[in-house]
N, C-alpha and C positions, 0 to 999 in steps of 0.2 A: 840631430838624430841620436847622438851618443847619450844625451841626457835622459832618453827614454829607457836606457838599458841599465840593469842593476850591475853592481861591481862584479858579481860572480859571472855574469854573462860576458863582460869584457875579458875576464880571465879565460873563459871557455873559447873565445876567439883566438887567443894566443895558442891554445892547445889544439887547434884544428888538425895538425899533423898527428897528434897523439890520438885523436878521435879516429882518424883514418886507419892508423895502425891497430887500434883496438878492434875496429870493425873487421879488419882483415883476419885477425885472430879468431873471430867468431865464425868465420867460414868453415873451420874445422875440416871434416871429410870432404866438403864441397870444393876445397882447394884443388882436388884432383880434376875437377871439371874445367878449371880455368884454361889449361892448354887447349882443350877441345873447343871451348867457347871462342878462344882467340883464333884458332885455326878456321873455324866456321866464319868468324867475323872477317878475316882476311879474304877468304874465298868469295864471300858475299860481296865484299868491296870490289874485288877484281872483276867479278861478273857484272856489277853495276856500272863500273867505269869503262868496261870494254865497249859499251854501246857507242859513244861518240867517236872512239878510235875506229870502229868498224864502219861507221857512217862516213868518216873522212876518207878511209881507204876505198869505200864503194864509190864515192864521188870522184876521187882523183884517178882511180885505176879502173873503175867500171863505167861510170856515166861519161866522163870526159873522153875516155879512150874507146867508148862504145864496145866495151868488153862485157857482154851480158853474162858470160859464165862467172866472171869475178863478182858481178853485181848479184847474181843468184846465190853464189856461195856466201858472200858477206851478209845477205838478207837472212839466209838460214842460220848463220852463226849469230846474228843479232837476235833472232827469235829464241834460239837456244840459250843465249846469255840472259835474256829476260826471264825465261822459265827457271833457269838455274838460280838467278838472283832471288826470285820469289820463294823457291823451295828452301834455299839456304837462309833466307830471312825468317821464314817460319820456324826453322830448326833453332836459329839463333834466339828468337823471341822466347821459345819454349824453354831453352836451356837457361837463359839469363833470368827469366821471370821465376822459374821454379827454384833456382839457386837463391835469388833475392828473397822470395817468400819464406824459404826455409831459414834464411839468415834472420829475418824479422821474427819468425816463430821462436828461434833460439834466444834472440835479444829480448823479446817480451818475457819469456820464462826467466831469463837471467835477471832482468830488472825486478820482476815480482819476487823472486827468491831473495835478492839483495834487500829489497824493501822489507821483507818479512824478518830479516836478521838485524836490521838497524835498530839502535836503542831508542828508548823513549825520548832521549834528549833530542834526537833528530826530529821526531814527530812534534815535539814541543815547539820547534822553530819553523816548521813547514806547514802551511795551510793545506788542508785536505784537497781542496779544489786544484791546487797546483800539481799535486801528486797524481790526481785523477787525469789531469791534462797530459801528464807525461805518458800515461798508459793508454790514452784515447786519441786526442787530437794530434799529438806528436807522432804517434804510430800511423794515423790516417795520412799525415803528410808524407811519411816514408813509403806507405803503401802505394800512393799515387806514382811516386818516382819508380818504384820497383816494377810495377805492372806495365808501364809504358815508357816513362821518361828515361830510364837507364839505358834501354835498348836504343832509343832514338839518339841519345847523347853520344854513346860510344860509337854507334854506326856513323854518325855525322862527323865525329872527331876524326875517325880513320879516313872517311871519304875526303875530308879537307886536306889531310896530310898527303894522302896518295895523289889527289888531284894536283897539288902543288908540284909534286915530283914529275907527274905525267906532262904537265904544262911546260915545265922547264926543259924536259927532254924534247918535246915537239917543236918548240920555237922559243929560244931565249929572249929575243926582242919583244915578242908578244907577251911572254911571261912577265918581263919587267914592267911592261905597261899595265898588265892586268893586276899586278900586286902593288901598283903605285898608290892605290887608295887604302891599302891595308895598314900602314903605320898610324894614321890618325884614328882608324877604326880600332886598332889594338889599344891605343891610349884611352879611347872612349870606353872600351870594354873593361879596362883595368879600373877606371873611375866607377863604372857601373857595378863591378864586382864588389868594390869596397863599400860603396854607399848602400847597395842592396843587402849586403851581409848584415850591416847594422840595422837596416830597416826591418828585415825579417826576424832578427832576434827580438826586436821591440814588439813585433806582431805576436810571436810565440809567448812573450811575457804577458802581453795584454790578454791573450786567450786564457792563460792560466789564472789571471786575476778575475776575469769574468766568470770562469767556472767556479772559483772559490766563492764568489758572491752568490752564485746560483746554488751551490751545494749547501751553504749556510742557510739560505732562504728556505730550501726544502727541508733540511734537517730540523731547523728551528721554527717550523711553521706554527706549531702550537703556541709557543711563546709570542711570536709575532702577532697572531690573531688575538691572543689574550690581552695584549697591550695596545691593540689597534694600531700596529706599526706597519701595515701593509704598504701605505703610500711612501713611507720613509724607505722601506726596502726597495720598492720600485724605483725611487729616486736614486738610491745607491746603485742599483743594477743599471739604470739608464746612464749614470756617470761612467761606469766601467765599460758599457757598450759604446759610448761616445769616444772613450779613450781608445778602444779597440778599432773603431771606425777611423779615427784620426791616424793611428799607426798604419792601417791598411792603405789609406789614401796617400800617405807619404811614400809608401812603397810603390804605389801605382804611379805617382808623379815622376819618380825616378825612371820607371819603365817608359813613360811617355817621352821623356827627354832622350832616351836611348834608341828605341826601336825605329822611329821614323828616319833618323840619321843612318842607321844601319841599312834600311831598305834603299834609301837614296844612294848610298855608296855603291851598292850592287848595280843599280841602274846606270850610274855614271861609268862604272867599269865596263859594262856591256857596250855602252855607247862609244867609249874609247876604242875598244877592240874592233867594233864594227867599222868605225871611221878609219883608224890607222891600218887595220887589217885590209880594208879595201884598197888603200894606197899601196900596201905591200904586195897584194895580189897583182895590181896593175903593173908594178915594177918587177914582178916575178921574184920577189924576196921570199915569199911563202906560197904554198899551193892554196887554191880556193877551199879545198876540203879541210885543210888545217884551220883556217879562219872559222869555218862552220863548227868544227870540233871545239875550238877555243870558246866560242859563244855557248855551246852546249855544256862544256866543262865549267864555265863560269857559274852555272847553276850548282855544280858540285863543289864550287869554291865558296860562293856567298850564301847559297841556300843552307848549307850546314851551319854557317855562322849565325844565320837568322834563326834557324830551328834551335840551335844550342843556346842562343841568347834568350829565345822565348822560354826555353826550359830552365834558363839560369835562375829565374825567380823561384821556380819549383825546387831547383837544386839548393838555392840559398835557404829556402824555407825548411827543406829536409835537413840541411846542414845545421840550421839553428835548432831544429828538433833533436837531432843526434847529439849536439853539444849539451843540451839540457839533460838528455837521458844519461849520457856518460858523466855529467856532473854528479848525478846521483850514484851511478855505478862506481865512481871514483871516491865517493864518500866513505871514509874508513869506518869500519865497525868498531865503536869505542868500548865495546865489552867483548874483546876477542878471547878465544880459548887458546891457551898456550899449547905449544907443539906436542908435548908429552903429557897431555891431560889424562887423568885417571878416573876410574869409576869412584863414586862416593863410597866411603868406608862403612863399617858396621856401627860406628858411633854417630849419634845425631845431636851432639851438643852444638849449639850455635854460639860463636864468640865474636865479638867486635873488639878489635884491638886498636885503640887510639884513632878511631875513624872520624875523618872530617870530609865534608862534601859541599861543593858549590855547583849549581846548575850552569853557571858561566863564570869565568874568571872575574868579570866586571861586577858580578852580583855578590852581595854579602853571603857568607857561609850559611847553608841550610842546616848543617850539622857541624859541631865542633868537638873534637877530642872525646868521642863517645867510647867508653870502656864498659862492656856489658857481656855477661855470660848467661845463657839460657840452657841449663842442663837438659839432657835428653829426658823426654817424658814430662817436663815441667811446662806449665802454661804461664805466660806473662802478658799483662795488659800494658799498652802504651797509652798514657793519658797526658793531657796538656791542652792549652788553648789552641785555637785555630791558627795554623801557620807556624806552630812551634817546631815542626819537623817530624811528627809521628809517621805520616805516610811516606816521607822520604826515607826514614829509617827502614820501614818495611820493604820499600822498593830496593834498597841496597842489599838487604838480606836475600831477597828474591833474585838478585843480580839483574835487575832491569837497568841499573847504573853501577859503575865501579866507584869506590871511594876516591876522593882526590888525594887523601893521605890515609895511612894505616891500611889494615886489611880485615876481611871477614873470613872466618873459617867454619866449616862444619866437620865435626869429628877430628879437628886438628888440621884439616886440609884446606888450604886457601881456595876460595871459590874460583879464582882464576885458573886453578889447576884441576878443576873438576869438569868432566865432560858434560856438555850442555844436556844431552839426552838423559844422562844419569841424574843430574840436578833436577830436571823437570819431572822425573819419575818419583823422586824422593820428596819434592817440595811443591805444594799447591797453594796458589793465592786465590782466595774468594773475594772479589771486589765488592764494594758497597752496592753497586748496581750491576745486576746480571746482564750480560750481553748475549743475545741469542742470534743465531744465523738462520738463513732460509733452510727449510727442512722440517721434519716432524719432531715431536717431543723426544722420541727415542734417539734420533740422530743428534740432537743437541746435548743430551746426556752423554752419549757415546763419544762426543768430541774429545773427552779426556783420555779415552782408550778406544781408538778406532776399531780394533779387532774384538771388542767385547761382544758377547752373545746377548740375545734378548733377555735371557734369564739373569745375567749379570746386571743389566740395566734395571730390571724390575727389582732385583735385590738391593741395588743402591737407593732406589726410591723408597723401598720399604725401610731401609736402615734409618732414613731421616723422617719416616712416618708420614709420607705424603703420597703414597702410591694411589690410594683411593681418590684423592683429589684430581689427579691427572687421568685416571681411568674414567672419571665422571665426565670428561670432555666429550664432545660430539663423536669423535672417532678414537677416543682413548689415547693411547700413546702414539697412534698413527696420525694424530691431528696435525695438519700442516700449519706452520706458524707463518704469520706475515713478517714483513721486514722488522727485525729486532724484536719479534714476538709481541707486536703492539696490541694484539687482541687479549693478551694475558695481563694480569695486574702486576705491579712492580714486585709484589711479594712472591707471586708465582714464578716470575722470571728469576728471582733470587733463589727460590727453592731448586730450580733446575741447576743453578750454579753450585749449590750445596751437594746436589746429587752427583754432579761431575766429580767433586772432591771425594765423595764416598766411593764412587766407582774406582777411582785410581788408588785409593787406600794409601795415602802418602805417609811418610814418617814425620814430616814437618808440615804444619798447617799455618798459613797466615790468613787471618780473617779481618777484613776492614768493616768491623761492626756489622756482620752479615745479617743480623736480625733487625736493623734499624728501619728498613723499609716495609716491614711486615705489619699487617693489621693485628690488633690484640688477639683475635681468635687463633691466628697462626703462630703468633710470637711465642707463646708458652710451649707449644709443641716443638717448634723449631729450636728453641733454646735447649730443650731436653736432647734433641737430635744432635745439636752442635756439641753439647757436653759429652754425649756418647761418642761422637766422631773424634773429639779432642782427647779422649781418654787414652793414656799410654803413648801419646804423640807429643813431640815438641811443638807447642802451640804459641803463636804470637798474635795477639788481638789488638787492633787499633780500636780503643774503646771511646766512643763518643758519649756513652752514658755510663756513669759510675756504678750503676747497678750491675753492669756486666763486669767491670773492672774488679769489684770487690770479691767476686767469686773465683778469681784466678789465684794461682800460687804466689805470684809476685806482681808488683805494680811498678812500672818505670815511669817517672814523671819527667816529661820533656818540656823545657821552657827556654825560649830564646836560643834554640839550636843546641842546647846542652842537656845532658842528663843530670837533673838536680836532686832527684831522690830515687831510692830503690828499696823495696821491701814489701812485706805483705800488707794487706789492708789495715790490720790491727796495729802493726808496727808503725806504719806511717801516720795513723791517727794519733798514736801516743807521741810521736815526734812534734806534732802541732806545727808542721811546716807547710810547704806549698800544697801538698796533697790534701792536708786537713782543711785548708782554706777552700780548695776546689770542692771538696766533699760537702762541707757545711753550706756553701753557696748552692750546690746542686740540691741538697735536701730542702732548703728554703724554697727553691723554685718548684720542686715536686709537690711540696705541701701547698 
């Protein structure tokens, strides 16, 4: 079973106590309810367990002595205890369920907030489907436990402990006989706990992998259909489904080995008490009512074990889900803000000081010893072959990653010392492909500045010269967009990204060749808008086309992770170096 579990899952097993402590911390203000819940739980347990004791008293002091007043009194007390147990049980369920649901709400928000702050390095190594599984199926598993399982488990655990004490007080000989079957049952339960823990971690892992395949299939459906790979996708999905089925079946087999033995143990214990108890009554060792009470109490001894064991698979599944959730929550943010972070200054020079970077220690460096200054208000194009490090350099400047060596500063302040909100106000990245969210056109432009008025949104669209294009849509700027804006063209989606930048009016602009996805009709208009947007700002452009690069103040040539040339277009052409070769090659291809 252990072979089905990733190394990080084995680590999470060792940290189960840490998970419990972190979960307790999340209770927050709800911790004040815990004494009340515990008190109600104790009172409910006492009310439940008083029944057999009242029956024993009624038999021995009422029926056998023909004292009908005692029988009447114990009957009334028995009915009262049942009503009290029902009322207290309802209060207990409400208190525990509401506390648990609030805890899950806070945990869900905390996880989502943490996910939103993790760096791109984390997302590069985590399949989206697994992260979706953490927020969906893992929380579903916890929901089931919180709604019913937790109440049943805690109630039965207390019933078991109190029943042991009551049985020991009533008759020590019968108590020793009744618990004679417990030692092998405890050993079996320990075995079940260990095996099922690994089994349910494997199940959670398989669910994540199945969701990953599902998510990729839905997101990439256009590519799949274009290459007629539907059957291959179904085959891959079937393989993951079979693996999930196998993991579930292994967990079920473990339960099959455990629960029948558990039930048989309870039956054997009852038979022993009935047989030995009858002998004890005959020899006047114990009263008849005590034997009856013992048989009834055995239900409170073995039924809780059975119910808790039946819930154990649910608890193990929830524990596995919690472990995976806390694995993410315990993932350190690798682009942290220092304690005394400051607002960005009045200068917007961007400087890279001996910057090196690698996505993983085991991988070759993506950038090495980069020394670069982009003065405030100057535009610079990053050019070079695919994989040279252009996009990585832009990501470092935007602080999506931190350098492995060296540092990057804006206005002389290290990025690590700048408040995140201040940096995001001053610096905007326009990616090569615009990403749109559910909502209308205005909402998507307003993403950059949530409190922007409608007139500000309109002004931003006017600034890049595309207001008329979006007003021409069926409902104008109120047009609802499908997932990722699929009813718009790639160019229109990119225009909304540019409008976001115009709305925020940043001091530093990073453009990943923002016009490369536009059709010729839009390209010239948007290039003018981009130039207008860039004017007076520190602008860094990842240039895939040299026609864009040659219009910038400076050009930085990145090759094999290093900055090999820097200068204006004319200066680099005269050098007859790497840029000149790239430019001549590009001109031949254009011709």
